[in-house]
C-alpha positions in Angstrom: 0.0 0.0 0.0 1.3 3.4 -0.9 1.8 6.2 1.6 1.5 9.9 0.9 3.5 12.8 2.1 0.9 15.2 3.4 1.1 18.9 4.1 -2.4 19.5 5.6 -6.1 18.8 5.2 -9.4 20.7 5.3 -12.7 18.9 6.2 -15.2 21.5 4.9 -13.8 23.0 1.7 -16.3 24.9 -0.4 -14.2 26.4 -3.3 -12.2 23.5 -4.7 -15.0 21.7 -6.6 -18.7 21.3 -6.3 -20.4 20.9 -2.9 -18.7 20.4 0.5 -15.4 18.7 0.1 -12.6 17.1 2.0 -9.4 18.8 0.7 -6.1 17.1 1.0 -2.9 19.2 0.4 0.0 17.0 -0.5 3.7 17.9 -0.4 6.0 18.6 -3.3 5.9 20.9 -6.3 8.2 21.5 -9.3 6.9 25.0 -9.8 8.0 28.0 -7.8 5.3 30.5 -8.5 6.1 34.0 -7.3 2.6 34.4 -5.8 2.5 31.0 -4.2 0.7 31.2 -0.8 2.0 27.7 0.2 5.8 27.7 -0.5 6.1 25.3 2.4 4.5 22.7 0.1 7.4 22.9 -2.4 9.8 20.5 -0.7 9.3 16.8 -1.5 10.8 15.7 1.8 8.9 17.6 4.4 5.3 17.2 5.6 4.0 14.0 7.3 3.9 10.6 5.8 0.4 9.1 6.1 -1.1 5.8 5.0 -4.2 5.4 2.9 -6.2 4.1 5.9 -5.2 7.1 8.0 -6.5 9.5 5.4 -9.7 7.5 5.0 -10.3 7.6 8.7 -10.0 11.4 8.5 -12.7 11.5 5.7 -15.2 9.0 7.2 -16.8 11.2 9.9 -17.9 13.7 7.3 -19.0 11.5 4.4 -22.7 12.2 4.9 -22.0 16.0 4.4 -20.0 15.3 1.2 -22.7 13.0 -0.2 -25.7 15.2 0.6 -24.1 18.3 -0.8 -22.9 16.8 -4.0 -19.4 17.2 -2.9 -16.5 14.8 -2.4 -12.7 14.8 -2.1 -10.2 17.2 -3.7 -6.5 16.6 -3.7 -4.4 19.7 -4.0 -0.9 20.7 -3.1 1.8 21.2 -3.8 1.3 19.2 -7.0 -0.8 16.0 -6.5 0.4 14.4 -9.7 3.8 14.0 -8.2 2.2 11.5 -5.8 0.0 9.9 -8.5 0.1 6.3 -7.2 -1.1 7.3 -3.7 -3.8 9.7 -5.0 -5.0 7.0 -7.4 -5.4 4.5 -4.5 -7.2 7.2 -2.4 -9.6 8.1 -5.1 -10.4 4.4 -5.8 -11.1 3.8 -2.1 -13.3 6.9 -1.8 -15.4 5.7 -4.8 -15.6 2.1 -3.7 -16.5 2.9 -0.1 -18.7 6.0 -0.4 -19.2 6.8 -4.1 -17.5 10.2 -3.6 -16.9 12.7 -6.4 -13.1 13.1 -6.9 -11.3 16.2 -8.0 -7.7 16.9 -8.8 -6.4 20.5 -8.2 -3.3 20.5 -10.5 -0.9 22.8 -12.3 -0.8 20.2 -15.1 3.0 20.1 -14.9 3.3 16.4 -15.4 3.8 13.6 -17.9 0.3 12.5 -19.2 1.5 8.8 -19.5 2.4 8.7 -15.8 -1.0 10.0 -14.6 -3.3 8.0 -16.9 -4.4 5.6 -14.0 -5.1 8.6 -11.8 -7.2 10.4 -14.4 -9.3 7.2 -14.8 -10.6 7.7 -11.3 -10.8 11.5 -11.4 -14.1 13.1 -12.0 -12.9 16.7 -12.3 -9.6 18.5 -12.9 -9.2 22.0 -11.5 -6.4 23.2 -13.9 -4.5 26.4 -13.1 -3.3 28.0 -16.4 -0.9 30.5 -15.0 0.3 32.1 -18.2 0.1 31.4 -21.9 3.2 33.4 -22.8 6.1 31.0 -22.6 8.7 33.5 -21.4 6.3 35.0 -18.9 5.4 31.6 -17.6 9.0 30.7 -17.1 9.7 34.0 -15.2 6.6 33.6 -13.0 6.9 29.9 -12.2 10.5 28.8 -13.0 9.3 26.3 -15.5 8.1 26.1 -19.1 4.3 25.8 -19.7 4.8 23.3 -22.6 3.9 20.2 -20.5 0.9 22.1 -19.0 -0.6 22.9 -22.3 0.0 19.3 -23.5 -1.8 18.1 -20.4 -4.8 20.5 -21.0 -5.1 19.2 -24.6 -4.9 15.6 -23.4 -7.8 16.2 -20.9 -9.8 17.7 -23.7 -9.0 14.9 -26.2 -9.9 12.2 -23.7 -13.2 13.8 -22.5 -12.2 14.8 -19.0 -14.2 17.5 -17.2 -12.2 20.6 -16.3 -12.5 23.9 -14.4 -9.9 26.3 -15.7 -8.5 28.8 -13.3 -6.3 31.9 -13.6 -4.7 33.9 -10.7 -5.0 37.5 -11.7 -1.8 39.3 -10.7 -1.6 43.0 -11.6 1.5 43.6 -13.8 2.1 39.9 -14.3 -0.9 37.9 -15.6 -3.3 40.6 -16.5 -2.0 41.8 -19.9 -5.0 42.1 -22.3 -3.3 40.1 -25.1 -2.3 37.4 -22.5 -5.9 37.1 -21.3 -7.3 37.0 -24.9 -4.8 34.2 -25.7 -6.0 32.4 -22.6 -9.6 32.7 -23.8 -8.6 31.4 -27.3 -6.9 28.4 -25.8 -9.9 27.6 -23.5 -12.2 28.0 -26.5 -10.3 25.2 -28.3 -10.8 22.8 -25.4 -13.7 20.4 -24.8 -15.0 19.6 -21.4 -14.4 23.0 -19.7 -17.4 23.3 -17.4 -16.2 26.5 -15.6 -13.7 29.3 -15.8 -12.6 31.2 -12.7 -10.4 34.2 -12.1 -8.8 34.1 -8.7 -7.7 37.6 -7.6 -4.1 37.7 -6.3 -3.7 38.2 -2.6 -0.5 38.4 -0.4 -1.8 36.4 2.5 1.0 33.8 2.1 3.7 36.4 2.3 4.3 35.6 6.0 5.3 32.0 5.0 8.0 33.2 2.6 9.4 35.4 5.4 9.2 32.5 7.9 11.2 30.4 5.4 13.7 33.3 5.1 12.8 33.7 1.4 12.4 37.1 -0.3 8.8 37.7 -1.3 9.0 38.5 -5.1 5.7 40.4 -5.3 6.1 42.5 -2.2 4.9 45.7 -3.9 2.2 44.1 -6.0 -1.4 45.2 -5.0 -4.5 43.1 -5.2 -6.7 43.6 -8.3 -9.9 45.6 -7.9 -13.3 44.1 -8.6 -13.4 46.2 -11.8 -10.1 44.7 -13.0 -11.3 41.2 -12.3 -14.5 41.8 -14.4 -12.4 43.4 -17.2 -10.2 40.3 -17.2 -13.3 38.0 -17.5 -14.4 40.2 -20.5 -11.0 39.8 -22.2 -11.0 36.0 -21.7 -14.6 35.8 -23.1 -13.5 37.8 -26.1 -10.8 35.2 -26.8 -13.2 32.4 -26.3 -15.7 33.9 -28.7 -12.9 34.4 -31.3 -12.0 30.7 -30.9 -15.6 29.8 -31.4 -15.8 31.8 -34.6 -12.7 30.1 -36.0 -14.1 26.6 -35.3 -17.4 27.2 -36.9 
């Protein structure tokens, strides 16, 4: 039986998928996003090693709430695909025991061949498309976005359900052309049930300081409600352009 390296858990999550959800945050991430509010999840060697049975025992007392609300379990991180065998076993057990809906909150930075068994037991992928511009993505996250875009297209091709997310960071991810390009890309995908813009916040800054890391976005402000709405409009413009091209 696989064990997982776990950062933390939440028993009544309401934003990481439909309904009320058990949210498990696993340890380890290859990206180093400048706005990350959990830099303490980056390391692959910290956190607590937990067995499958230990996690299932954490879920069991709340199963009725998850079932009655149309919720389930979401595994986030860190990057959950780095612990794909453990998450696969966990999702299988949650389905077999309680019929729970399963969601994977992922950056998509993975090899699609390595996560095929995991996707087979995943009902929904929450995919964070951080930037479309390759150079901007590299600067923002320390990694190329090539594997992420391949992953998104793979989800589309294989009929997986997705929620696409974008963290809106003023001066970084809010360029009008960038947002239109994001919309065009989303418009080319099948299976996207929802698109969300998540306004940047600096509530994780204290963790960077606790880890003695310089916070890269120290002088970046949070976007206004008007800027968030404008970003939605730009993404929708791109999606509409993609729809016209495919007609």
